[in-house]
C-alpha positions in Angstrom: 98.2 71.9 82.2 101.1 73.5 84.3 100.6 72.9 88.1 101.9 75.7 90.3 102.2 74.5 93.7 101.5 77.0 96.2 101.7 77.8 100.0 99.2 79.9 101.9 100.6 81.1 105.3 98.3 82.4 107.6 99.2 84.5 110.4 96.4 85.7 112.7 98.0 87.5 115.2 100.1 90.5 114.6 102.9 92.1 117.3 105.3 94.5 116.1 107.1 98.1 117.1 107.4 100.4 114.7 108.3 104.2 114.4 107.2 105.9 110.6 109.9 107.7 109.1 112.5 105.6 110.9 111.6 101.8 110.2 111.0 99.3 112.8 112.4 99.2 115.9 115.0 96.5 116.0 115.7 94.6 113.2 116.1 96.1 109.8 116.1 99.3 111.4 118.4 102.2 109.3 119.3 103.8 112.4 117.9 104.2 115.7 114.8 106.5 115.9 115.1 110.1 117.4 114.1 110.6 121.0 111.3 113.2 119.6 109.6 110.3 117.6 106.7 108.0 118.8 107.4 104.3 119.0 104.2 102.3 118.1 103.4 98.8 119.3 100.7 97.4 117.5 99.3 94.1 118.6 96.1 92.6 117.9 94.7 89.3 116.7 92.4 89.1 113.6 88.6 88.1 114.1 87.5 84.4 112.6 84.8 86.4 110.4 88.5 88.2 108.9 90.0 84.7 108.3 87.1 83.3 106.5 86.5 86.1 104.4 90.5 85.7 103.2 90.3 82.2 103.0 87.3 81.7 101.0 88.7 84.4 98.7 91.8 82.3 98.7 89.8 79.3 97.6 88.5 81.0 94.6 92.0 81.7 93.2 92.4 78.5 91.7 89.4 78.4 89.7 90.3 82.0 88.5 93.5 80.5 86.8 91.9 77.5 85.4 89.3 80.0 83.7 91.5 82.7 82.7 94.3 80.5 81.2 91.4 78.2 79.3 92.9 75.5 81.4 96.6 75.9 80.6 97.4 76.1 84.2 96.2 75.1 87.5 96.9 75.6 91.2 97.3 73.1 94.3 97.8 74.6 97.4 98.1 74.1 101.4 97.1 76.2 103.4 99.6 76.4 107.0 98.5 78.7 110.1 101.8 79.0 112.2 100.9 78.9 116.2 102.7 82.3 116.6 102.5 86.0 115.8 104.2 87.8 113.0 106.4 89.8 115.1 108.7 91.5 112.6 108.0 93.6 109.1 110.5 95.1 106.7 110.4 99.0 105.9 109.5 99.6 102.4 109.7 103.3 102.6 109.0 106.0 105.3 105.5 104.9 105.3 105.0 101.6 104.1 105.8 98.0 105.8 105.4 94.7 105.0 106.1 91.3 105.7 108.8 90.4 103.9 110.6 86.9 103.3 113.2 87.8 105.8 110.6 88.3 108.1 109.1 84.9 108.0 112.4 83.2 107.5 112.2 80.7 110.1 108.5 79.7 109.0 109.6 80.0 105.2 112.5 77.5 105.6 110.3 75.0 107.5 107.3 75.0 105.6 108.5 76.2 102.5 112.0 75.0 101.8 113.5 75.6 98.2 111.6 73.4 95.5 108.9 72.8 97.2 106.5 75.4 95.9 106.2 77.3 92.9 104.2 80.0 94.7 103.9 81.4 98.4 101.3 83.8 99.6 101.3 85.6 103.2 98.2 86.6 104.8 98.8 89.2 107.5 96.3 91.3 110.0 97.8 94.4 108.8 95.2 96.5 110.7 92.7 96.2 113.8 89.5 96.6 111.7 87.5 97.4 115.2 89.7 100.4 116.5 91.1 101.5 113.0 95.0 101.3 114.0 96.9 99.9 111.5 100.5 99.4 110.1 101.3 102.0 107.6 101.2 100.5 104.2 100.2 101.9 100.9 98.7 98.8 99.3 96.3 95.8 100.0 98.8 93.2 98.4 102.3 93.7 97.9 104.5 90.9 95.6 108.0 90.2 94.2 109.0 87.6 91.8 111.0 84.3 92.6 114.5 84.5 94.1 116.9 83.1 96.5 115.7 85.1 99.3 112.3 83.5 98.5 113.1 80.2 98.1 112.9 80.2 94.5 108.8 80.8 94.8 106.9 83.8 93.6 106.3 85.6 96.7 103.1 87.6 98.0 101.5 89.5 100.9 97.4 90.0 101.5 96.3 91.9 104.3 93.0 91.7 106.2 90.3 93.6 105.0 86.5 94.4 105.7 84.5 91.8 104.1 83.1 93.9 101.7 86.5 94.5 99.9 86.7 90.6 99.5 83.1 90.7 97.6 83.6 93.7 95.6 85.5 91.8 92.9 85.7 88.4 91.3 86.3 85.8 93.9 89.7 85.3 94.6 90.8 88.5 92.5 93.4 90.1 95.1 95.5 86.7 95.2 95.2 86.5 91.3 96.6 89.9 91.2 99.3 89.8 93.6 100.6 86.4 91.9 100.5 87.3 88.3 103.4 90.0 89.5 105.6 87.3 90.3 104.3 85.1 87.2 104.8 87.8 84.7 108.3 88.3 86.2 108.9 84.7 85.9 108.0 84.5 82.0 109.5 87.6 81.1 112.7 86.2 82.5 112.1 83.7 79.8 111.9 85.9 76.9 108.1 86.9 76.6 107.4 90.5 76.7 104.9 91.4 79.0 102.9 94.6 78.9 103.4 97.7 80.4 103.0 97.5 84.3 102.0 93.8 83.8 98.9 93.1 86.4 98.7 96.8 87.2 98.0 97.4 83.5 94.6 97.2 82.7 93.4 101.1 82.8 96.3 101.7 80.9 95.9 99.4 78.3 92.2 100.6 77.6 90.1 97.9 79.8 87.3 98.9 82.2 86.9 97.5 85.6 83.6 95.5 86.3 81.7 95.8 89.6 81.2 92.3 89.6 84.2 90.7 87.9 86.9 93.2 88.7 89.5 93.5 85.9 89.4 89.9 85.1 88.8 91.1 81.3 92.2 91.9 81.3 93.8 89.2 83.6 92.4 86.9 80.9 94.2 88.9 77.9 97.2 88.8 80.1 97.1 85.3 80.6 96.6 84.3 77.0 99.2 86.5 75.7 96.2 88.6 74.0 97.1 92.2 75.4 97.1 94.9 72.7 100.3 97.2 72.8 101.4 99.1 69.9 100.1 96.9 67.3 101.7 93.5 69.4 99.9 91.0 71.4 101.6 90.6 74.8 101.6 88.9 77.6 101.8 84.7 78.7 101.1 82.9 75.7 99.3 79.4 75.9 102.5 77.4 75.0 104.3 79.2 77.8 102.3 77.6 80.5 103.1 74.6 78.9 106.6 74.8 78.8 
């Protein structure tokens, strides 16, 4: 069994300033905001319920990996809760921000130096579920492959969400989904051909989402090298996990 050493960084508090269309005020701004634009200061703290929901879902992620790879891969994880607010975000587009590796660089270097982990997750309170204010973001989760910027680990950020969102899928599925983006990139670099859109390709390849198990039928085939595409079976074959 291939063991993926994994870290989850949990940020309960968010305290950021941003201007939609111009990027963040401060670090990483492309240019100073126009005077007519409204600068937004968003500060909130996730509730204990939100943390419990997210962490409970995360704890289901290792079981999904074991089941869907038929025991070929496993997850060992640690959870760290930095004792400070998340105060920096990176603009992905005019309407999307996320906590990139550079935004948590000091924590990344302290808790996840190069070589310590294979995968890193960040939980962040993107929205205030009580009053509806939120950092503009196009997706619940975002992910990138391993690189020097991520200290050599796959990297994914998952936002807070209402309780129903965590239970309207297989337990741990959102974490698995974002992890697979990085993992597919890892194996593609090693010569294994991934199906189009890798973790996002379920519907494209004829799979149907289950109301209880989400897209796990597709993920199972993806993680066993069994996704049919143009007469070929693509994905991560069992022997690749062992390498």
